[in-house]
C-alpha positions as CSV (number, residue, x, y, z in Angstrom):
1,X,46.3,48.7,163.5
2,X,49.5,48.8,162.6
3,X,50.8,45.0,161.4
4,X,53.7,44.2,164.1
5,X,56.7,42.5,162.5
6,X,57.1,38.9,164.0
7,X,60.4,38.6,163.5
8,X,61.4,42.0,165.0
9,X,58.9,40.7,168.1
10,X,60.5,37.7,168.7
11,X,63.7,38.8,168.7
12,X,62.8,41.0,171.5
13,X,61.3,38.3,173.2
14,X,64.6,36.4,173.0
15,X,66.9,39.6,173.9
16,X,64.4,39.6,177.4
17,X,65.4,36.4,178.0
18,X,69.1,37.1,177.4
19,X,69.1,39.8,180.1
20,X,67.9,37.4,182.9
21,X,68.8,33.9,181.8
22,X,71.5,31.6,180.8
23,X,70.7,28.8,178.8
24,X,73.3,26.2,177.7
25,X,73.2,27.1,174.4
26,X,71.6,29.1,171.5
27,X,69.1,26.3,170.4
28,X,67.5,27.0,174.1
29,X,66.7,30.7,173.4
30,X,65.1,30.1,170.1
31,X,62.6,27.5,171.4
32,X,61.6,28.9,174.2
33,X,60.8,32.5,172.3
34,X,59.1,30.4,170.2
35,X,56.9,28.4,172.8
36,X,56.5,31.7,174.7
37,X,54.5,32.6,171.5
38,X,53.0,29.5,170.6
39,X,50.8,29.9,174.2
40,X,48.7,32.5,172.4
41,X,47.9,30.5,169.8
42,X,47.2,27.7,171.6
43,X,44.0,26.4,169.7
44,X,45.5,26.4,166.2
45,X,47.3,23.3,166.8
46,X,46.5,19.6,167.4
47,X,49.1,19.2,170.5
48,X,51.5,21.4,172.9
49,X,54.6,21.1,173.7
50,X,55.5,20.9,177.1
51,X,58.7,22.6,177.8
52,X,60.9,21.6,180.8
53,X,63.7,23.2,182.6
54,X,66.0,20.4,184.1
55,X,68.9,20.4,186.4
56,X,70.9,17.7,188.3
57,X,71.7,20.6,190.8
58,X,70.0,22.9,192.9
59,X,70.9,27.3,191.8
60,X,70.9,25.7,188.1
61,X,68.5,29.0,187.0
62,X,65.7,26.8,186.6
63,X,62.9,29.2,188.6
64,X,64.2,32.1,187.4
65,X,63.6,30.9,183.9
66,X,59.8,30.2,184.6
67,X,59.6,33.3,186.2
68,X,60.6,34.9,182.8
69,X,57.8,32.8,180.7
70,X,55.0,33.8,183.3
71,X,55.9,37.1,182.1
72,X,55.4,36.6,178.5
73,X,52.1,34.2,178.3
74,X,49.0,34.5,178.5
75,X,47.0,33.6,181.9
76,X,49.8,32.1,183.8
77,X,49.1,30.1,186.8
78,X,52.2,28.7,189.3
79,X,50.9,25.4,190.5
80,X,53.8,24.2,192.9
81,X,51.9,21.0,194.4
82,X,48.9,22.0,193.0
83,X,46.4,18.8,192.7
84,X,45.2,17.2,189.7
85,X,41.8,18.6,190.5
86,X,42.7,21.8,190.9
87,X,44.4,22.0,187.8
88,X,41.7,20.7,185.2
89,X,38.9,22.6,186.6
90,X,40.9,25.5,186.1
91,X,41.7,24.4,182.6
92,X,38.0,23.7,181.8
93,X,36.5,26.6,184.0
94,X,35.6,28.3,180.6
95,X,37.3,31.6,181.5
96,X,40.6,31.3,178.9
97,X,43.1,28.8,179.1
98,X,46.0,29.3,181.9
99,X,49.1,28.5,180.8
100,X,50.5,26.5,183.6
101,X,53.4,26.7,185.5
102,X,54.9,24.0,187.7
103,X,58.3,24.5,189.3
104,X,59.7,21.9,191.8
105,X,58.5,19.0,189.4
106,X,60.8,16.7,190.6
107,X,58.7,16.7,194.3
108,X,55.5,15.3,192.1
109,X,57.6,12.8,190.2
110,X,61.2,12.7,192.2
111,X,62.0,9.0,193.6
112,X,60.5,10.3,197.2
113,X,57.1,11.3,195.7
114,X,54.2,9.5,196.3
115,X,51.8,7.8,193.8
116,X,50.6,11.1,191.2
117,X,49.1,8.9,188.6
118,X,45.9,11.8,188.0
119,X,48.5,14.5,188.0
120,X,50.7,12.3,185.7
121,X,47.5,11.2,183.3
122,X,46.2,15.4,182.9
123,X,50.2,16.3,181.8
124,X,49.6,13.4,179.1
125,X,46.0,13.9,178.6
126,X,46.2,18.0,178.4
127,X,49.0,17.4,175.0
128,X,46.5,17.0,172.7
129,X,43.2,19.5,171.8
130,X,40.9,16.8,172.1
131,X,42.8,15.5,175.5
132,X,40.0,15.9,178.4
133,X,39.9,14.3,181.9
134,X,37.1,12.4,183.0
135,X,35.2,12.3,186.8
136,X,32.5,11.3,188.4
137,X,30.4,14.7,189.6
138,X,27.3,14.4,192.0
139,X,26.3,12.8,195.1
140,X,26.0,9.0,195.6
141,X,23.7,7.7,193.6
142,X,23.0,10.2,191.2
143,X,27.1,10.9,190.1
144,X,27.6,10.7,186.3
145,X,30.6,11.1,184.5
146,X,31.8,14.5,183.1
147,X,34.8,15.0,180.3
148,X,37.0,18.1,181.4
149,X,39.0,19.6,178.6
150,X,42.8,19.1,179.8
151,X,44.1,21.4,176.9
152,X,47.1,23.8,177.8
153,X,49.9,25.0,177.6
154,X,52.5,23.5,180.5
155,X,56.0,24.8,181.1
156,X,57.5,22.5,184.0
157,X,60.9,22.6,186.3
158,X,63.0,20.6,188.7
159,X,65.7,18.3,189.2
160,X,66.7,15.6,187.5
161,X,64.2,13.6,184.6
162,X,60.3,13.2,184.4
163,X,58.5,10.3,183.3
164,X,59.5,9.4,179.9
165,X,55.5,9.7,178.9
166,X,56.3,13.4,179.7
167,X,59.9,14.0,178.4
168,X,58.9,12.4,174.8
169,X,56.0,15.2,174.6
170,X,58.6,18.2,176.1
171,X,61.0,20.1,174.6
172,X,63.9,19.6,177.5
173,X,66.2,22.0,178.3
174,X,69.1,20.8,180.1
175,X,69.6,24.1,183.0
176,X,73.3,24.4,184.2
177,X,74.8,26.7,186.7
178,X,76.1,29.9,185.8
179,X,79.7,30.2,185.0
180,X,81.9,32.9,186.9
181,X,82.1,34.3,183.2
182,X,78.5,34.3,182.6
183,X,76.2,37.6,183.5
184,X,72.5,38.2,184.4
185,X,70.5,41.0,185.1
186,X,68.9,40.9,188.5
187,X,65.4,40.3,188.1
188,X,62.9,42.5,190.1
189,X,59.4,42.1,189.5
190,X,58.2,45.5,190.4
191,X,60.6,46.9,187.5
192,X,60.8,43.9,185.1
193,X,57.4,42.5,185.1
194,X,55.9,45.7,183.3
195,X,58.4,45.1,180.7
196,X,57.9,41.4,180.2
197,X,53.9,42.3,180.2
198,X,54.2,44.9,177.5
199,X,56.2,42.5,175.5
200,X,53.3,40.1,176.7
201,X,50.5,42.1,175.2
202,X,52.4,42.3,171.9
203,X,52.3,38.6,171.4
204,X,48.9,38.4,171.8
205,X,48.4,41.4,169.4
206,X,50.7,39.6,166.9
207,X,49.4,36.2,167.4
208,X,46.1,37.6,166.2
209,X,47.2,38.6,163.3
210,X,49.4,35.6,162.4
211,X,46.4,33.6,163.4
212,X,45.7,32.7,159.6
213,X,48.9,31.8,158.4
214,X,49.2,29.4,161.4
215,X,45.5,27.9,161.2
216,X,46.2,24.2,159.4
217,X,50.1,24.9,158.7
218,X,52.1,22.0,158.2
219,X,55.6,23.3,158.6
220,X,58.5,21.1,156.7
221,X,60.5,18.9,159.5
222,X,64.3,19.1,159.4
223,X,65.5,15.8,157.7
224,X,65.1,12.9,160.2
225,X,63.0,14.1,162.9
226,X,59.5,12.3,162.6
227,X,57.2,10.4,164.7
228,X,56.5,12.0,168.1
229,X,59.6,14.9,168.0
230,X,58.3,16.2,165.3
231,X,54.6,16.5,167.1
232,X,56.6,18.6,169.8
233,X,58.1,20.6,167.2
234,X,55.7,21.6,164.9
235,X,53.3,24.1,167.1
236,X,56.9,25.8,167.3
237,X,58.3,25.7,163.7
238,X,54.8,26.8,162.6
239,X,55.3,30.0,165.2
240,X,58.8,30.4,163.1
241,X,57.2,30.5,160.0
242,X,54.9,32.8,160.1
243,X,57.4,35.4,161.9
244,X,59.5,35.1,158.8
245,X,62.7,36.8,159.2
246,X,65.8,34.2,159.8
247,X,63.2,32.3,162.7
248,X,62.5,29.4,160.5
249,X,66.5,28.9,159.6
250,X,67.2,29.5,163.7
251,X,64.1,27.4,164.9
252,X,65.1,24.3,162.3
253,X,68.2,24.7,163.5
254,X,67.5,24.3,166.9
255,X,64.9,21.7,166.5
256,X,67.8,19.4,164.8
257,X,70.0,20.4,167.7
258,X,67.5,19.6,170.9
259,X,65.9,16.4,169.5
260,X,69.5,15.1,168.6
261,X,70.2,16.1,172.4
262,X,67.3,14.4,174.1
263,X,68.0,11.3,171.8
264,X,71.7,11.1,173.1
265,X,70.1,11.7,176.7
266,X,67.6,8.8,176.3
267,X,68.1,5.9,178.4
268,X,65.0,4.1,176.7
269,X,63.6,1.9,179.6
270,X,65.4,-0.4,182.0
271,X,64.3,-3.0,179.5
272,X,66.4,-1.5,176.3
273,X,68.9,-0.9,178.4
274,X,69.4,-4.5,179.3
275,X,69.0,-5.3,175.5
276,X,71.4,-3.1,174.6
277,X,74.0,-3.9,176.5
278,X,73.3,-7.4,176.1
279,X,74.2,-6.7,172.4
280,X,77.0,-4.2,172.6
281,X,78.8,-5.3,176.1
282,X,77.9,-9.2,177.0
283,X,77.2,-11.4,173.8
284,X,78.6,-9.3,171.2
285,X,80.1,-11.8,168.6
286,X,79.2,-14.6,170.5
287,X,76.3,-16.8,170.0
288,X,74.6,-18.3,173.3
289,X,76.1,-17.8,176.8
290,X,75.1,-19.0,180.0
291,X,73.3,-17.1,182.5
292,X,75.6,-17.1,185.4
293,X,77.9,-15.7,183.0
294,X,75.5,-13.1,181.7
295,X,75.4,-11.8,185.0
296,X,78.7,-11.5,185.7
297,X,79.2,-9.3,182.5
298,X,76.5,-7.2,183.4
299,X,77.3,-6.6,186.7
300,X,80.4,-5.5,185.9
301,X,79.9,-3.2,183.4
302,X,81.0,0.4,184.2
303,X,78.0,3.2,184.5
304,X,75.1,0.6,184.1
305,X,72.8,0.0,186.7
306,X,72.9,-3.7,186.8
307,X,74.9,-4.2,190.0
308,X,73.0,-1.9,192.0
309,X,69.1,-2.5,191.1
310,X,67.2,-0.9,194.4
311,X,70.1,-1.7,196.6
312,X,70.8,-5.3,194.9
313,X,72.2,-6.4,192.1
314,X,70.6,-8.1,188.9
315,X,69.7,-11.8,189.4
316,X,68.6,-14.6,187.1
317,X,64.9,-14.4,188.2
318,X,64.9,-10.7,187.4
319,X,66.7,-11.1,183.9
320,X,64.5,-13.7,183.2
321,X,61.2,-11.6,184.0
322,X,62.8,-8.7,181.7
323,X,63.7,-10.8,178.9
324,X,60.2,-12.3,179.0
325,X,58.5,-9.2,178.2
326,X,60.6,-9.5,174.4
327,X,59.9,-12.1,171.5
328,X,61.6,-13.9,169.7
329,X,61.1,-13.9,165.8
330,X,59.0,-16.6,166.4
331,X,56.8,-14.6,168.4
332,X,57.6,-16.7,171.6
333,X,58.5,-14.6,175.0
334,X,62.4,-14.8,175.2
335,X,63.6,-17.6,177.3
336,X,66.7,-19.2,178.8
337,X,67.5,-22.7,177.0
338,X,69.9,-25.6,178.0
339,X,73.7,-24.6,176.7
340,X,76.0,-27.3,176.3
341,X,79.0,-26.9,178.3
342,X,82.2,-29.1,179.0
343,X,80.8,-31.7,180.7
344,X,77.7,-29.8,182.6
345,X,74.5,-28.3,180.5
346,X,73.4,-25.0,181.9
347,X,70.9,-22.6,181.5
348,X,71.4,-19.6,179.2
349,X,70.4,-17.1,176.0
350,X,70.7,-17.7,172.7
351,X,71.7,-14.7,170.5
352,X,69.1,-16.0,167.5
353,X,66.4,-16.0,170.5
354,X,67.2,-12.0,170.9
355,X,68.1,-10.6,166.9
356,X,64.5,-9.8,166.6
357,X,64.1,-7.4,170.1
358,X,67.6,-6.2,169.0
359,X,66.5,-5.2,165.7
360,X,63.1,-3.5,166.8
361,X,64.1,-1.7,169.9
362,X,67.5,-1.1,170.3
363,X,69.5,2.3,169.0
364,X,72.0,1.7,166.1
365,X,75.2,0.0,167.2
366,X,77.7,3.1,167.3
367,X,80.0,2.0,165.3
368,X,78.1,-0.3,162.6
369,X,74.5,-1.3,161.5
370,X,72.9,-4.3,163.2
371,X,74.1,-7.6,160.9
372,X,71.3,-9.3,159.2
373,X,69.4,-11.9,160.5
374,X,71.4,-15.1,160.8
375,X,69.8,-17.5,158.8
376,X,69.6,-20.9,160.7
377,X,68.4,-21.3,164.5
378,X,70.6,-22.6,167.2
379,X,68.9,-25.7,168.8
380,X,69.5,-26.2,172.4
C-alpha cells in the first residue's frame, strides 16, 4: 500500500472546510482539521477533546460546521435531543465508537433547559478513555450495576455558552455571521458528501499508517499551556507531529491562540468574579470597607452581574453566603467583622481576610502582580 503524505492530506481536509465554512481565525481551521483526524485514532489517546462551535446569535454557520465535520469523521451520529441512555448505549454497543455530533446543544444546557445532569455526566465521563457510565439493569430485585464505556469523540454546536465542566474539556470556536465580503460554496449533500467521504476514507487509511508514531506520544506543549488545556490539546498536537510538514508549527500556534482566547472569555465562576471585582474595583488600596459600601460599589459596576442576579441586586445575605465559601489565611470561612466608623460600628470586610482567596483564585491583575500578603492582621 502506498504511504499517504499526512501533511498533504491534512491540507486537503483544511481546504475542504474552507470551501464551506467561515471560521473566526486561521487557528480554528487548524484545530478543526486536527480534530477530524484525531477521531480516527481515538483509541491511541488517554482523552479526547470536545469541539464546540458556539455563537451569540443564530445564522452563524454552526450547523454547517457540524455538517462538514460529519462527512470527515468515523461513524457520525447526529444527536439532536438524544437522551443520555441512547448515547451511552450507542457508544458501548461494540459496533465501533460513533462520533457524536450534537447540534442545538443550548436546548440541553441553556437557561430554559430542564435538568440534564445525566447527559452532562455522560459528556464529562466520555472525555477520558477510562470513562464509564454506571446504570442498573434487570428487573425488580434482580437488578445489577453495569458499567457502560462512555469514551467517544463529541462535537457540539449551539447558542451562548456551555457548563464549565464541558467548556474546560473543549476546543471552543466562537462563530460569527458571515460578513458581506466573506463567500463560501453552497453545500449540497448529494454532491459534496461524496468528496468528504473520500477524504474520510483517506484519513482512516493514514491513521493506521500513523498509529505507531501516535501511540504513547508526548508532544511538546507551547510555553504556558499546562493542566487541562494541555490535556485538551495533547491529541491534536500528536496528530500534527505525526503528519509533519508545517503542521507541528501551525498546530502549536493555533493552540496558543485558542487557549489564550478561552482564558479571555472565561469569567470563571460567579464566586471568582466576585473576588476579582472586590480586589480590582471595590477594595483596591482599602484595608476595610462596610458591607453597605461594598454592595453600593458592586451594584454600580458597569458590565457586571451584581445589579441583576435573577432579577434582584446582590444583597448582604448573598454576599455573605458567597464569600463564606472561601477561606482566610487562617483557614476560616471569610466573614464580616465589626468596623469602627465615626460614632458607630458597622459590619464589613477586611482586605486581610480576602488576600489568601485573591492569591489562590483570581487571575493576575491586568497591570501589576498581586502584592505580597500583609505582614500584620487588622484587628476588629
